[in-house]
Each structure stands twice: as C-alpha cells, then as structure tokens.
C-alpha positions as a Python dict, from the first residue, in 0.01 Angstrom:
ca = {
    (1, 'X'): (0, 0, 0),
    (2, 'X'): (-223, -312, -49),
    (3, 'X'): (-581, -249, -136),
    (4, 'X'): (-874, -473, -43),
    (5, 'X'): (-956, -726, -289),
    (6, 'X'): (-1296, -681, -425),
    (7, 'X'): (-1421, -1033, -323),
    (8, 'X'): (-1665, -1155, -76),
    (9, 'X'): (-1499, -1294, 223),
    (10, 'X'): (-1676, -1476, 499),
    (11, 'X'): (-1801, -1169, 659),
    (12, 'X'): (-1835, -955, 362),
    (13, 'X'): (-2158, -784, 246),
    (14, 'X'): (-2232, -582, -54),
    (15, 'X'): (-2411, -253, -8),
    (16, 'X'): (-2572, -150, -346),
    (17, 'X'): (-2516, 228, -433),
    (18, 'X'): (-2783, 202, -706),
    (19, 'X'): (-2541, 389, -942),
    (20, 'X'): (-2487, 285, -1314),
    (21, 'X'): (-2302, 580, -1434),
    (22, 'X'): (-2240, 937, -1349),
    (23, 'X'): (-2217, 1272, -1533),
    (24, 'X'): (-1917, 1312, -1753),
    (25, 'X'): (-1818, 1666, -1611),
    (26, 'X'): (-1770, 1502, -1251),
    (27, 'X'): (-1382, 1481, -1216),
    (28, 'X'): (-1170, 1330, -963),
    (29, 'X'): (-1142, 1680, -817),
    (30, 'X'): (-1524, 1685, -777),
    (31, 'X'): (-1526, 1353, -582),
    (32, 'X'): (-1237, 1451, -367),
    (33, 'X'): (-1376, 1789, -276),
    (34, 'X'): (-1681, 1580, -137),
    (35, 'X'): (-1450, 1364, 79),
    (36, 'X'): (-1257, 1670, 218),
    (37, 'X'): (-1571, 1854, 279),
    (38, 'X'): (-1727, 1550, 467),
    (39, 'X'): (-1393, 1549, 687),
    (40, 'X'): (-1397, 1916, 758),
    (41, 'X'): (-1768, 1899, 850),
    (42, 'X'): (-1704, 1608, 1091),
    (43, 'X'): (-1452, 1808, 1273),
    (44, 'X'): (-1694, 2106, 1308),
    (45, 'X'): (-1976, 1893, 1422),
    (46, 'X'): (-1783, 1684, 1668),
    (47, 'X'): (-1519, 1952, 1780),
    (48, 'X'): (-1249, 1728, 1697),
    (49, 'X'): (-900, 1782, 1542),
    (50, 'X'): (-834, 1921, 1193),
    (51, 'X'): (-863, 1659, 919),
    (52, 'X'): (-532, 1567, 750),
    (53, 'X'): (-461, 1505, 374),
    (54, 'X'): (-143, 1317, 342),
    (55, 'X'): (43, 1139, 44),
    (56, 'X'): (160, 805, 191),
    (57, 'X'): (309, 690, -144),
    (58, 'X'): (332, 821, -507),
    (59, 'X'): (-34, 890, -607),
    (60, 'X'): (-162, 734, -295),
    (61, 'X'): (-339, 989, -62),
    (62, 'X'): (-519, 946, 283),
    (63, 'X'): (-795, 1184, 390),
    (64, 'X'): (-827, 1148, 772),
    (65, 'X'): (-1074, 1289, 1002),
    (66, 'X'): (-1104, 1230, 1383),
    (67, 'X'): (-1472, 1214, 1422),
    (68, 'X'): (-1729, 939, 1481),
    (69, 'X'): (-1645, 711, 1202),
    (70, 'X'): (-1823, 607, 880),
    (71, 'X'): (-2097, 347, 901),
    (72, 'X'): (-2269, 170, 617),
    (73, 'X'): (-2590, 367, 676),
    (74, 'X'): (-2395, 685, 564),
    (75, 'X'): (-2394, 546, 227),
    (76, 'X'): (-2764, 613, 158),
    (77, 'X'): (-2889, 888, -64),
    (78, 'X'): (-3061, 1074, 227),
    (79, 'X'): (-2933, 1415, 310),
    (80, 'X'): (-2813, 1445, 680),
    (81, 'X'): (-3054, 1622, 897),
    (82, 'X'): (-2759, 1711, 1114),
    (83, 'X'): (-2594, 1921, 827),
    (84, 'X'): (-2912, 2053, 699),
    (85, 'X'): (-2971, 2257, 1001),
    (86, 'X'): (-2617, 2345, 1067),
    (87, 'X'): (-2486, 2686, 959),
    (88, 'X'): (-2114, 2596, 968),
    (89, 'X'): (-2095, 2272, 752),
    (90, 'X'): (-2008, 2260, 398),
    (91, 'X'): (-2092, 1900, 270),
    (92, 'X'): (-2447, 1935, 194),
    (93, 'X'): (-2359, 2119, -127),
    (94, 'X'): (-2131, 1861, -275),
    (95, 'X'): (-2201, 1591, -516),
    (96, 'X'): (-2277, 1350, -225),
    (97, 'X'): (-2070, 1077, -88),
    (98, 'X'): (-2233, 804, -300),
    (99, 'X'): (-2181, 989, -635),
    (100, 'X'): (-1812, 1064, -517),
    (101, 'X'): (-1748, 706, -480),
    (102, 'X'): (-1898, 638, -824),
    (103, 'X'): (-1699, 906, -975),
    (104, 'X'): (-1365, 761, -824),
    (105, 'X'): (-1463, 440, -963),
    (106, 'X'): (-1544, 577, -1314),
    (107, 'X'): (-1208, 772, -1309),
    (108, 'X'): (-1014, 459, -1221),
    (109, 'X'): (-926, 564, -871),
    (110, 'X'): (-871, 291, -615),
    (111, 'X'): (-1073, 347, -293),
    (112, 'X'): (-1034, 188, 53),
    (113, 'X'): (-1220, 317, 363),
    (114, 'X'): (-1154, 231, 719),
    (115, 'X'): (-1347, 313, 1037),
    (116, 'X'): (-1394, 129, 1357),
    (117, 'X'): (-1713, 23, 1214),
    (118, 'X'): (-1586, -162, 913),
    (119, 'X'): (-1365, -160, 602),
    (120, 'X'): (-1522, -48, 275),
    (121, 'X'): (-1403, -104, -90),
    (122, 'X'): (-1575, -74, -425),
    (123, 'X'): (-1713, -334, -650),
    (124, 'X'): (-1929, -363, -969),
    (125, 'X'): (-2168, -636, -985),
    (126, 'X'): (-2517, -747, -1082),
    (127, 'X'): (-2808, -580, -883),
    (128, 'X'): (-2980, -819, -635),
    (129, 'X'): (-3281, -963, -836),
    (130, 'X'): (-3188, -820, -1168),
    (131, 'X'): (-2885, -1013, -1303),
    (132, 'X'): (-2898, -810, -1629),
    (133, 'X'): (-2843, -469, -1446),
    (134, 'X'): (-2486, -408, -1302),
    (135, 'X'): (-2452, -139, -1040),
    (136, 'X'): (-2170, -29, -819),
    (137, 'X'): (-2177, -176, -475),
    (138, 'X'): (-1953, -109, -158),
    (139, 'X'): (-1811, -410, -4),
    (140, 'X'): (-1846, -402, 354),
    (141, 'X'): (-1648, -626, 600),
    (142, 'X'): (-1540, -629, 968),
    (143, 'X'): (-1283, -361, 1054),
    (144, 'X'): (-937, -412, 1027),
    (145, 'X'): (-858, -116, 1249),
    (146, 'X'): (-1127, -146, 1533),
    (147, 'X'): (-938, 105, 1743),
    (148, 'X'): (-931, 377, 1455),
    (149, 'X'): (-1069, 722, 1572),
    (150, 'X'): (-1255, 877, 1285),
    (151, 'X'): (-1262, 772, 920),
    (152, 'X'): (-965, 712, 693),
    (153, 'X'): (-1007, 721, 308),
    (154, 'X'): (-741, 571, 109),
    (155, 'X'): (-731, 703, -263),
    (156, 'X'): (-494, 534, -509),
    (157, 'X'): (-434, 721, -835),
    (158, 'X'): (-498, 1072, -722),
    (159, 'X'): (-240, 1318, -852),
    (160, 'X'): (-70, 1607, -687),
    (161, 'X'): (-254, 1848, -919),
    (162, 'X'): (-586, 1684, -806),
    (163, 'X'): (-492, 1750, -432),
    (164, 'X'): (-388, 2104, -502),
    (165, 'X'): (-704, 2175, -714),
    (166, 'X'): (-918, 2058, -416),
    (167, 'X'): (-729, 2247, -168),
    (168, 'X'): (-787, 2564, -353),
    (169, 'X'): (-1147, 2503, -331),
    (170, 'X'): (-1156, 2549, 53),
    (171, 'X'): (-1113, 2869, 252),
    (172, 'X'): (-960, 2660, 531),
    (173, 'X'): (-643, 2598, 321),
    (174, 'X'): (-618, 2925, 136),
    (175, 'X'): (-439, 3138, 421),
    (176, 'X'): (-699, 3422, 366),
    (177, 'X'): (-819, 3578, 701),
    (178, 'X'): (-1145, 3750, 772),
    (179, 'X'): (-1124, 4123, 750),
    (180, 'X'): (-1486, 4171, 900),
    (181, 'X'): (-1746, 3950, 1048),
    (182, 'X'): (-2128, 4004, 964),
    (183, 'X'): (-2451, 3820, 1032),
    (184, 'X'): (-2433, 3686, 686),
    (185, 'X'): (-2072, 3591, 647),
    (186, 'X'): (-1722, 3701, 635),
    (187, 'X'): (-1556, 3979, 424),
    (188, 'X'): (-1207, 3843, 352),
    (189, 'X'): (-876, 4018, 353),
    (190, 'X'): (-725, 3995, 41),
    (191, 'X'): (-449, 4217, -109),
    (192, 'X'): (-325, 3995, -341),
    (193, 'X'): (-504, 4027, -686),
    (194, 'X'): (-502, 3651, -741),
    (195, 'X'): (-711, 3593, -427),
    (196, 'X'): (-947, 3874, -471),
    (197, 'X'): (-1314, 3785, -599),
    (198, 'X'): (-1356, 3442, -441),
    (199, 'X'): (-1694, 3355, -344),
    (200, 'X'): (-1708, 3087, -71),
    (201, 'X'): (-2016, 2939, 82),
    (202, 'X'): (-1938, 2799, 446),
    (203, 'X'): (-1582, 2773, 331),
    (204, 'X'): (-1629, 2616, 3),
    (205, 'X'): (-1541, 2789, -327),
    (206, 'X'): (-1854, 2817, -549),
    (207, 'X'): (-1749, 3100, -781),
    (208, 'X'): (-1496, 3359, -888),
    (209, 'X'): (-1527, 3720, -982),
    (210, 'X'): (-1272, 3899, -1200),
    (211, 'X'): (-1341, 4253, -1074),
    (212, 'X'): (-1430, 4222, -698),
    (213, 'X'): (-1217, 4401, -443),
    (214, 'X'): (-1286, 4147, -158),
    (215, 'X'): (-1346, 3782, -131),
    (216, 'X'): (-1648, 3654, 78),
    (217, 'X'): (-1749, 3357, 276),
    (218, 'X'): (-2125, 3342, 286),
    (219, 'X'): (-2242, 3153, 607),
    (220, 'X'): (-2622, 3254, 597),
    (221, 'X'): (-2796, 3148, 280),
    (222, 'X'): (-3114, 3268, 131),
    (223, 'X'): (-3350, 3057, -62),
    (224, 'X'): (-3208, 3186, -398),
    (225, 'X'): (-2867, 3085, -324),
    (226, 'X'): (-2972, 2737, -178),
    (227, 'X'): (-3163, 2680, -508),
    (228, 'X'): (-2891, 2782, -715),
    (229, 'X'): (-2644, 2553, -522),
    (230, 'X'): (-2871, 2256, -553),
    (231, 'X'): (-2904, 2316, -938),
    (232, 'X'): (-2536, 2414, -1022),
    (233, 'X'): (-2321, 2311, -731),
    (234, 'X'): (-2026, 2484, -889),
    (235, 'X'): (-1995, 2805, -1103),
    (236, 'X'): (-2282, 2976, -955),
    (237, 'X'): (-2390, 3298, -1112),
    (238, 'X'): (-2362, 3646, -955),
    (239, 'X'): (-2736, 3695, -920),
    (240, 'X'): (-2761, 3402, -676),
    (241, 'X'): (-2534, 3556, -425),
    (242, 'X'): (-2509, 3919, -479),
    (243, 'X'): (-2783, 3994, -235),
    (244, 'X'): (-2595, 3827, 42),
    (245, 'X'): (-2289, 4017, -27),
    (246, 'X'): (-2466, 4348, -30),
    (247, 'X'): (-2606, 4254, 296),
    (248, 'X'): (-2242, 4170, 426),
    (249, 'X'): (-2099, 4495, 307),
    (250, 'X'): (-2379, 4716, 446),
    (251, 'X'): (-2387, 4541, 760),
    (252, 'X'): (-2017, 4565, 873),
    (253, 'X'): (-1889, 4823, 1115),
    (254, 'X'): (-1548, 4784, 986),
    (255, 'X'): (-1376, 5132, 918),
    (256, 'X'): (-1124, 4957, 699),
    (257, 'X'): (-1394, 4802, 476),
    (258, 'X'): (-1552, 5139, 447),
    (259, 'X'): (-1235, 5307, 360),
    (260, 'X'): (-1143, 5058, 99),
    (261, 'X'): (-1482, 5095, -66),
    (262, 'X'): (-1479, 5480, -64),
    (263, 'X'): (-1126, 5465, -221),
    (264, 'X'): (-1271, 5275, -507),
    (265, 'X'): (-1465, 5582, -581),
    (266, 'X'): (-1148, 5764, -710),
    (267, 'X'): (-1108, 5469, -950),
    (268, 'X'): (-1430, 5531, -1134),
    (269, 'X'): (-1308, 5807, -1328),
    (270, 'X'): (-1050, 5594, -1491),
    (271, 'X'): (-1273, 5304, -1513),
    (272, 'X'): (-1061, 5080, -1286),
    (273, 'X'): (-1303, 5055, -991),
    (274, 'X'): (-1419, 4742, -838),
    (275, 'X'): (-1769, 4606, -908),
    (276, 'X'): (-1896, 4630, -550),
    (277, 'X'): (-1884, 5002, -547),
    (278, 'X'): (-2138, 5029, -832),
    (279, 'X'): (-2395, 4879, -604),
    (280, 'X'): (-2610, 5162, -487),
    (281, 'X'): (-2658, 5016, -139),
    (282, 'X'): (-2286, 4960, -99),
    (283, 'X'): (-2192, 5307, -218),
    (284, 'X'): (-2435, 5486, 9),
    (285, 'X'): (-2323, 5263, 307),
    (286, 'X'): (-1966, 5336, 261),
    (287, 'X'): (-2005, 5709, 273),
    (288, 'X'): (-2242, 5689, 579),
    (289, 'X'): (-1990, 5463, 750),
    (290, 'X'): (-1706, 5701, 698),
    (291, 'X'): (-1938, 5993, 814),
    (292, 'X'): (-1988, 5819, 1138),
    (293, 'X'): (-1633, 5745, 1191),
    (294, 'X'): (-1452, 6056, 1063),
    (295, 'X'): (-1498, 6425, 989),
    (296, 'X'): (-1535, 6411, 614),
    (297, 'X'): (-1660, 6611, 322),
    (298, 'X'): (-1760, 6460, -1),
    (299, 'X'): (-1659, 6601, -334),
    (300, 'X'): (-1658, 6518, -674),
    (301, 'X'): (-1338, 6491, -884),
    (302, 'X'): (-1437, 6803, -1060),
    (303, 'X'): (-1486, 6993, -751),
    (304, 'X'): (-1140, 6886, -654),
    (305, 'X'): (-994, 7074, -936),
    (306, 'X'): (-1236, 7379, -953),
    (307, 'X'): (-1292, 7454, -577),
    (308, 'X'): (-939, 7478, -444),
    (309, 'X'): (-1015, 7739, -192),
    (310, 'X'): (-1304, 7558, -44),
    (311, 'X'): (-1090, 7225, -48),
    (312, 'X'): (-825, 7410, 143),
    (313, 'X'): (-1080, 7537, 395),
    (314, 'X'): (-1186, 7156, 447),
    (315, 'X'): (-826, 7079, 541),
    (316, 'X'): (-784, 7392, 761),
    (317, 'X'): (-1089, 7277, 935),
    (318, 'X'): (-936, 6931, 1027),
    (319, 'X'): (-1177, 6759, 800),
    (320, 'X'): (-1091, 6491, 532),
    (321, 'X'): (-1182, 6511, 159),
    (322, 'X'): (-1321, 6218, 21),
    (323, 'X'): (-1380, 6194, -355),
    (324, 'X'): (-1715, 6039, -478),
    (325, 'X'): (-1904, 6028, -796),
    (326, 'X'): (-2157, 6294, -890),
    (327, 'X'): (-2446, 6039, -855),
    (328, 'X'): (-2339, 5950, -495),
    (329, 'X'): (-2283, 6323, -402),
    (330, 'X'): (-2627, 6399, -526),
    (331, 'X'): (-2776, 6128, -314),
    (332, 'X'): (-2599, 6239, -11),
    (333, 'X'): (-2789, 6557, -17),
    (334, 'X'): (-3118, 6355, 65),
    (335, 'X'): (-2953, 6086, 264),
    (336, 'X'): (-2869, 6129, 645),
    (337, 'X'): (-2595, 5956, 818),
    (338, 'X'): (-2658, 5656, 1045),
    (339, 'X'): (-2726, 5916, 1348),
    (340, 'X'): (-2966, 6129, 1151),
    (341, 'X'): (-2720, 6401, 1102),
    (342, 'X'): (-2648, 6574, 769),
    (343, 'X'): (-2354, 6434, 548),
    (344, 'X'): (-2167, 6720, 406),
    (345, 'X'): (-2087, 6765, 41),
    (346, 'X'): (-1888, 7065, -65),
    (347, 'X'): (-2196, 7293, -79),
    (348, 'X'): (-2297, 7188, 272),
    (349, 'X'): (-1952, 7247, 409),
    (350, 'X'): (-1932, 7593, 241),
    (351, 'X'): (-2252, 7685, 409),
    (352, 'X'): (-2156, 7543, 745),
    (353, 'X'): (-1813, 7710, 711),
    (354, 'X'): (-1971, 8061, 657),
    (355, 'X'): (-2214, 7994, 935),
    (356, 'X'): (-1942, 7919, 1189),
    (357, 'X'): (-1803, 8286, 1177),
    (358, 'X'): (-1865, 8480, 1485),
    (359, 'X'): (-1804, 8846, 1480),
    (360, 'X'): (-1739, 9114, 1737),
    (361, 'X'): (-1787, 9414, 1549),
    (362, 'X'): (-1609, 9732, 1627),
    (363, 'X'): (-1757, 10091, 1568),
    (364, 'X'): (-1508, 10308, 1372),
    (365, 'X'): (-1547, 10575, 1662),
    (366, 'X'): (-1392, 10314, 1898),
    (367, 'X'): (-1076, 10278, 1698),
    (368, 'X'): (-736, 10408, 1805),
    (369, 'X'): (-611, 10716, 1632),
    (370, 'X'): (-376, 10510, 1419),
    (371, 'X'): (-640, 10250, 1335),
    (372, 'X'): (-894, 10519, 1231),
    (373, 'X'): (-633, 10682, 999),
    (374, 'X'): (-582, 10350, 843),
    (375, 'X'): (-956, 10286, 832),
    (376, 'X'): (-1026, 10611, 666),
    (377, 'X'): (-797, 10508, 364),
    (378, 'X'): (-1046, 10225, 271),
    (379, 'X'): (-1265, 10397, 24),
    (380, 'X'): (-955, 10525, -147),
    (381, 'X'): (-809, 10198, -183),
    (382, 'X'): (-1130, 10044, -321),
    (383, 'X'): (-1166, 10324, -557),
    (384, 'X'): (-823, 10233, -706),
    (385, 'X'): (-964, 9920, -864),
    (386, 'X'): (-1310, 10022, -928),
    (387, 'X'): (-1419, 10188, -1262),
    (388, 'X'): (-1487, 10555, -1227),
    (389, 'X'): (-1814, 10644, -1088),
    (390, 'X'): (-1909, 10293, -976),
    (391, 'X'): (-2031, 10240, -629),
    (392, 'X'): (-1920, 9964, -390),
    (393, 'X'): (-2243, 9786, -355),
    (394, 'X'): (-2129, 9634, -24),
    (395, 'X'): (-2035, 9750, 314),
    (396, 'X'): (-1710, 9711, 502),
    (397, 'X'): (-1698, 9642, 882),
    (398, 'X'): (-1424, 9570, 1131),
    (399, 'X'): (-1445, 9276, 1382),
    (400, 'X'): (-1218, 9246, 1680),
    (401, 'X'): (-1216, 8849, 1646),
    (402, 'X'): (-1340, 8626, 1365),
    (403, 'X'): (-1435, 8255, 1339),
    (404, 'X'): (-1446, 8199, 1714),
    (405, 'X'): (-1679, 7897, 1651),
    (406, 'X'): (-1446, 7730, 1400),
    (407, 'X'): (-1132, 7517, 1432),
    (408, 'X'): (-915, 7820, 1358),
    (409, 'X'): (-916, 8174, 1451),
    (410, 'X'): (-675, 8322, 1192),
    (411, 'X'): (-906, 8465, 914),
    (412, 'X'): (-800, 8799, 833),
    (413, 'X'): (-1093, 8895, 605),
    (414, 'X'): (-1436, 8742, 498),
    (415, 'X'): (-1670, 8833, 225),
    (416, 'X'): (-2026, 8758, 335),
    (417, 'X'): (-2236, 8733, 23),
    (418, 'X'): (-2565, 8686, 217),
    (419, 'X'): (-2533, 9037, 373),
    (420, 'X'): (-2295, 9182, 114),
    (421, 'X'): (-2038, 9276, 383),
    (422, 'X'): (-1671, 9257, 370),
    (423, 'X'): (-1543, 9194, 725),
    (424, 'X'): (-1172, 9287, 827),
    (425, 'X'): (-1015, 9159, 1136),
    (426, 'X'): (-911, 9468, 1354),
    (427, 'X'): (-539, 9373, 1380),
    (428, 'X'): (-498, 9418, 1009),
    (429, 'X'): (-522, 9804, 1060),
    (430, 'X'): (-175, 9781, 1199),
    (431, 'X'): (-11, 9871, 872),
    (432, 'X'): (-121, 9951, 499),
    (433, 'X'): (28, 9634, 360),
    (434, 'X'): (-195, 9408, 579),
    (435, 'X'): (-505, 9634, 555),
    (436, 'X'): (-470, 9708, 189),
    (437, 'X'): (-397, 9343, 84),
    (438, 'X'): (-672, 9197, 286),
    (439, 'X'): (-931, 9452, 163),
    (440, 'X'): (-860, 9425, -208),
    (441, 'X'): (-855, 9049, -172),
    (442, 'X'): (-1222, 9059, -24),
    (443, 'X'): (-1310, 9330, -287),
    (444, 'X'): (-1211, 9079, -557),
    (445, 'X'): (-1443, 8827, -396),
    (446, 'X'): (-1726, 9063, -377),
    (447, 'X'): (-1703, 9175, -738),
    (448, 'X'): (-1626, 8842, -903),
    (449, 'X'): (-1844, 8614, -691),
    (450, 'X'): (-1555, 8366, -721),
    (451, 'X'): (-1370, 8158, -454),
    (452, 'X'): (-1002, 8151, -388),
    (453, 'X'): (-777, 7958, -621),
    (454, 'X'): (-1021, 7975, -900),
    (455, 'X'): (-966, 8111, -1266),
    (456, 'X'): (-1234, 8376, -1225),
    (457, 'X'): (-1069, 8505, -904),
    (458, 'X'): (-724, 8503, -1036),
    (459, 'X'): (-838, 8695, -1342),
    (460, 'X'): (-973, 8974, -1105),
    (461, 'X'): (-657, 8998, -907),
    (462, 'X'): (-440, 9012, -1221),
    (463, 'X'): (-683, 9293, -1333),
    (464, 'X'): (-642, 9479, -1000),
    (465, 'X'): (-263, 9452, -1009),
    (466, 'X'): (-289, 9591, -1371),
    (467, 'X'): (-508, 9891, -1257),
    (468, 'X'): (-269, 9966, -967),
    (469, 'X'): (39, 9950, -1186),
    (470, 'X'): (-114, 10172, -1434),
    (471, 'X'): (-226, 10426, -1182),
    (472, 'X'): (120, 10415, -1018),
    (473, 'X'): (301, 10465, -1360),
    (474, 'X'): (74, 10751, -1436),
    (475, 'X'): (151, 10924, -1100),
    (476, 'X'): (520, 10860, -1174),
    (477, 'X'): (489, 11033, -1517),
    (478, 'X'): (331, 11327, -1360),
}
C-alpha cells in the first residue's frame, strides 16, 4: 500500500485544520471510533449499505462507507445540523473528525482518504500569514477514484487490538439484541454477565455498570445527558443517564423484563440483587406489570416461611407467589395496578380468599338420620380437647357446599373468625373419621388463631393428640 506523499502537486491545496496539539488522553481508539461512527451515521442518513472495516495489509485498515462521499467542507469544526436533529445517529458525540485526524497524526498513524470529491492526506506546515506557527493541514487534490461510491479511510499503523477496542464500543458489532423497545431507547437482551451493564447512546458505548442486570441503548436524550456527553464524551457518570434508564424500564410492556426485575427481589435477601431493582420507580413498576399480566400475590421472604398454609392456598387458587421486599410489599398496599385494581399482598389475598366462600347452610333438622347421629357427637368430640368446664366460644354449622365462588370446591371445613363460626361441609358427616378429623382441625384454628402449617397450629394439634391419647389410655385402664 503506497500512501500519498505529503507534497503539493499541481492541483493540490492545503486545508488548515487549525490544530497544533490535542489532549494526551485521546488515543488511536478515540480517533478510530470517530471514523467508524461517521461511517455508521452515513449509512443511517442515506439508507446505504453497512460500512466495512477491513484489514488490507498488516496494520493497514480501511474503513469504508457507501454514502455521499467526503468533501473538504466536512473538515470544518461546525457541527452537522443534519446529525444534530436526527435521533438515530452517533457521531455528534465523538471527538470530531478534525480532532480525530489530529490524533492519528500525533500517534503516528498514516492517513489517506478517498472519495469521488478528492484525495486527502495530512501535512504539518506553517499557518498562512503566520510563518512561526505550525498547524496541521489536510492536503487536498483531485480524486484518484472519481467513480468511488462513499468514502474510504486508509489507516496505516492501526493494530488489531485498536480495531477490537473500537468494535467493542459499538452496539452494532456486539451481537446483542433488543429485548424491549421503548420511547426512550432499547432494553438489551444480555444473559452473558460480561455484556451486562453496558450503556450505549444511539449505539455508542459511553459507560459500563458492574451491577446492572440489563444493558441499554438510549436513543432519546434529555438535557442532562447531552450536557454530560459534551463535557465527558466517555466514562459518563450514572447520574447523567439514570433518569433515561428508569423511563425505559417503567415504559416497557415486556413481560420478560418485568419477570426478570421481579426475580431480582429474591436476591435482595442475599445482597446479590441488581442495582436497577433498588430504584423505587422500577420496583413498583415491575410489580404492577406482573399484576396486569398474571394472577400473582406478593409476599415477603419471611411470610414465605411463616405462612405456609396461606401460601398453599395461593397455589391452590391458581395464583403465583412472587417474593418482594417488605418495603415494596408495604407500598403495594397503597399503589393500585395499572387498571386501578388492588394488587394483592398476602393479607389482601387472605381476605379475598375468606370472602370467596359461599355457603348453603343446612338446618340440623333437615339431616338424614345417619347424618344427625354423627352431628350430635360434635359437642362430645370438642369437649375431648377442651379443659373441663370451658365453653366453646364459637358455633358449628353445616353447609351443603363451600367455596362455590372460588377456583376449588373441595374445602372440607372452614374457620370464620369474623363470625366465630366453624363450617363443616355436609359430606363429612358420612363417617366419624372424616367428621371428627375436620371438626378438631377447625377447633384448633378457632382456639389458637393460627393458620395451617404454623408452629402455633402444630403445637395445638400436638396438644390435642396428647389429650385424646390420655383419655383413651384412662378408659383402657378402667
């Protein structure tokens, strides 16, 4: 590959870039990023083919787009109005073409540019009218490729690692796909931990977050982010873009995004949760999204362990248990769902469960003779587990059917604390084992006030067994 000699020919003209030096931290990667960004933008703006980045010889790379072609006027400092008002382009946030060329020159990278409008190379020479000031100029001459479509940057001295570094800066080359589209940008589908936490602005990487679950591509910028990009350009702080990410997460209708976020609640107890779920707006949105999509009940990790009976009822009702923090659970009690309906925590479900029971009470006088004989044993069965002389403090009733309004109609007995009634389903009067077992089970609820599968309830049942065994042994002894 032969590069243009930096000498003025018969048709060569020098275009002053007005650059003497650039900041030391601007690397070959910074400059190459600008060239690639411009090529990608040109493809978007013109609807032309994808740019190509090709190694044509050791350490010689060509960046080629298929757009309108570079002209000398594009070397001025003025920002492109076309890019400034287009929401899909990248390049307006780079170091700028002029400074990119200066960076290449400073880093010893050979530059040759071709388009149908001319050939361009770099030369350091005295500034016109000021012989004591040397600035960087672009040497411009007639095109050696007048039929070339687009622009071709030939860069000598760029390494494979430089190119790999720059490719990693662009969403286009990452292989990451969008999980959800929003008005403010894309939530990106990343399962590989290495790819999580990448923050892109219109496809250009501006920051990395160590503890984010998703990656993001922000396409609609607010004033704060624009200001931060103009000031920092790279390594932008979280405060600059967090508002846009929150808008994305709370503006999506993706069930998968909501599911992933809610699953992160489970990790809070172990301290391994992602940072997004700690944002109040996001945590509340995630619960509302699931509420609108599924029959769910939100419980805390503690309730999951201590209220097993209620948890079982949730599953029997065809609902899904979702574990959240106590703070989120408390907010749900005052936050309606998207449709205005109440979101259920365990207490709300318990009330709804109890309210769903529908009874068809049966008067004892209407029982069959066999049923009535079984029914009349009730007081004696209860007295077997009550201290001598203690009154019931509750009523016992019979219902032909129970829970007609619920998902299941197989509840054999039910303790109603609000009316202090035990209700037994009529078919339990078929034999003493069924009737006695259900009756004592509900008596234990009435006397303990505890739910199924709780320590207090188990203690009451154990005590009842002990009393029954004691009385049975006493009768055997007699």
